[in-house]
Wavefront OBJ file of the C-alpha trace (Angstrom):
o trace
v -14.191 61.568 18.544
v -13.851 58.880 21.095
v -10.278 58.374 22.477
v -9.591 54.684 22.480
v -5.775 54.940 22.999
v -5.970 53.642 26.621
v -7.590 50.327 25.400
v -4.375 48.783 23.809
v -3.631 46.825 26.978
v -6.712 44.721 26.540
v -5.816 43.143 23.310
v -8.216 41.603 20.870
v -9.759 38.950 23.092
v -9.741 40.528 26.513
v -12.749 42.449 27.636
v -12.024 45.694 29.287
v -13.903 46.389 32.533
v -16.542 48.585 30.931
v -18.973 47.716 33.791
v -16.588 49.573 36.205
v -16.240 52.749 34.144
v -18.726 55.442 35.005
v -17.910 58.493 32.858
v -20.520 61.048 32.048
v -22.230 60.874 28.672
v -20.559 63.364 26.272
v -22.884 63.267 23.269
v -23.629 61.123 20.290
v -21.422 59.517 17.618
v -22.552 58.948 14.036
v -22.179 55.253 14.315
v -24.838 52.642 13.497
v -24.984 48.858 13.923
v -27.360 47.710 11.245
v -29.805 44.835 11.735
v -27.579 42.670 9.485
v -24.675 43.107 11.819
v -22.743 45.750 9.793
v -21.124 48.579 11.711
v -21.336 51.938 10.017
v -19.524 55.250 10.850
v -20.455 58.565 9.276
v -22.574 56.920 6.625
v -20.039 54.319 5.473
v -19.408 50.743 6.539
v -16.411 50.084 8.819
v -14.318 47.863 6.670
v -11.584 46.887 9.126
v -12.783 43.859 11.188
v -10.215 44.678 13.918
v -11.806 48.046 14.404
v -15.301 46.654 14.671
v -13.994 44.068 17.173
v -12.272 46.842 19.240
v -15.467 48.957 19.284
v -17.510 45.826 20.192
v -15.389 45.343 23.338
v -16.305 48.753 24.703
v -19.973 48.547 23.881
v -22.296 49.105 26.807
v -26.151 49.149 27.153
v -27.978 51.336 29.545
v -31.746 51.949 29.688
v -32.236 50.519 26.186
v -29.549 52.766 24.626
v -26.092 51.728 23.487
v -22.858 53.498 24.211
v -19.134 53.175 23.501
v -17.370 53.656 26.834
v -13.790 54.342 27.871
v -12.662 55.311 31.361
v -13.218 59.029 30.565
v -15.823 59.127 27.810
v -19.244 57.652 26.968
v -20.825 58.352 23.528
v -24.207 57.152 22.350
v -24.466 55.131 19.168
v -27.457 53.683 17.269
v -28.374 50.039 16.920
v -31.202 48.957 14.614
v -31.848 45.520 16.227
v -29.181 43.736 18.179
v -25.527 44.806 18.379
v -24.186 41.342 17.829
v -24.790 38.610 15.282
v -24.425 34.830 15.876
v -22.530 33.431 12.853
v -21.395 29.948 14.019
v -22.688 27.216 16.138
v -21.216 23.963 17.381
v -22.621 21.063 19.386
v -20.082 19.999 22.012
v -20.359 16.649 23.660
v -18.656 16.140 27.013
v -19.007 13.728 29.929
v -21.352 16.100 31.686
v -23.624 16.244 28.616
v -24.100 18.329 25.468
v -23.808 22.084 25.150
v -24.391 24.456 22.294
v -21.623 26.902 21.603
v -21.989 30.027 19.521
v -19.579 32.484 17.923
v -20.564 36.070 17.176
v -19.255 38.031 14.158
v -16.748 39.745 16.457
v -15.425 36.476 17.940
v -17.348 36.240 21.233
v -17.798 32.630 22.436
v -21.273 32.069 24.071
v -22.152 28.758 25.678
v -25.904 28.399 25.969
v -26.950 27.721 29.556
v -23.631 28.957 31.045
v -23.192 32.315 32.880
v -26.746 33.362 32.318
v -26.453 32.896 28.497
v -30.004 32.215 27.262
v -31.931 31.984 24.034
v -35.363 33.468 23.348
v -37.643 34.594 20.602
v -38.686 38.272 20.349
v -40.415 40.507 17.915
v -38.576 42.783 15.505
v -40.542 44.738 12.969
v -43.471 42.274 13.147
v -41.386 39.106 12.811
v -40.205 36.673 15.478
v -36.374 36.656 15.706
v -34.143 34.364 17.813
v -31.687 36.070 20.185
v -28.980 34.944 22.557
v -27.772 37.028 25.506
v -24.281 38.288 25.357
v -23.060 40.658 28.212
v -24.323 43.737 30.059
v -27.918 42.991 28.999
v -27.074 43.062 25.303
v -28.202 40.439 22.795
v -27.055 38.763 19.602
v -29.388 38.004 16.688
v -29.073 34.365 15.597
v -28.359 34.311 11.843
v -31.011 32.574 9.816
v -28.930 29.536 8.774
v -27.942 29.068 12.460
v -31.543 29.230 13.436
v -32.352 26.479 10.825
v -29.620 24.339 12.434
v -31.280 24.872 15.858
v -34.675 23.828 14.514
v -33.043 20.588 13.157
v -31.760 19.893 16.703
v -35.061 20.760 18.286
v -37.308 18.367 20.253
v -40.781 18.664 21.456
v -41.047 19.670 25.172
v -44.098 20.484 27.213
v -43.800 23.814 29.087
v -46.703 25.010 31.192
v -49.183 22.648 29.447
v -48.082 23.821 25.926
v -45.942 21.990 23.388
v -42.737 23.880 22.408
v -39.883 23.135 20.050
v -36.801 23.321 22.233
v -33.053 22.816 22.092
v -31.156 21.514 25.062
v -27.732 22.829 26.309
v -26.128 22.379 29.762
v -29.093 20.289 30.816
v -31.469 23.245 30.254
v -34.235 23.560 27.597
v -34.640 26.727 25.496
v -37.838 27.316 23.547
v -37.734 28.190 19.870
v -41.519 28.708 19.976
v -44.866 27.072 20.648
v -45.960 24.253 18.338
v -49.486 24.525 16.958
v -51.924 21.672 17.571
l 1 2 3 4 5 6 7 8 9 10 11 12 13 14 15 16 17 18 19 20 21 22 23 24 25 26 27 28 29 30 31 32 33 34 35 36 37 38 39 40 41 42 43 44 45 46 47 48 49 50 51 52 53 54 55 56 57 58 59 60 61 62 63 64 65 66 67 68 69 70 71 72 73 74 75 76 77 78 79 80 81 82 83 84 85 86 87 88 89 90 91 92 93 94 95 96 97 98 99 100 101 102 103 104 105 106 107 108 109 110 111 112 113 114 115 116 117 118 119 120 121 122 123 124 125 126 127 128 129 130 131 132 133 134 135 136 137 138 139 140 141 142 143 144 145 146 147 148 149 150 151 152 153 154 155 156 157 158 159 160 161 162 163 164 165 166 167 168 169 170 171 172 173 174 175 176 177 178 179 180 181
């Protein structure tokens, strides 16, 4: 089992420096992040939100695979779609313009257009799904009701000669998809 005892110093909202830790892979763990955002361990859902949040803080992606990483261990886990789920969105108006802020199911705050945070559409099992970048190359699936809110905010923008439905954040446009003629 993964030893997470040395992670207490990082608290609930601080991200440990996972990107600096380079332990060797030491096997697989029977952990799965389902496409609906639920975390499962040994065939049962993890019911303690604090435990899920702690695991999410040490999540790392490498060559398309996901790992839980501590300074001395790295174990592979399975992810059906995206390891994070966007559950809340807020439009923030400031002097420098509007921005879209998103919260994941584990409490991460993501500001679209800031720090390489982007939005895109991608295929999952034959359907187009909206994603937002998180950290370390990982992504968050935008929950369906949040996507509908984005569509309501959308405006038509021409990109490379084609009309797209886009949202704007931090003075940047992000496409929700091409509009048909």
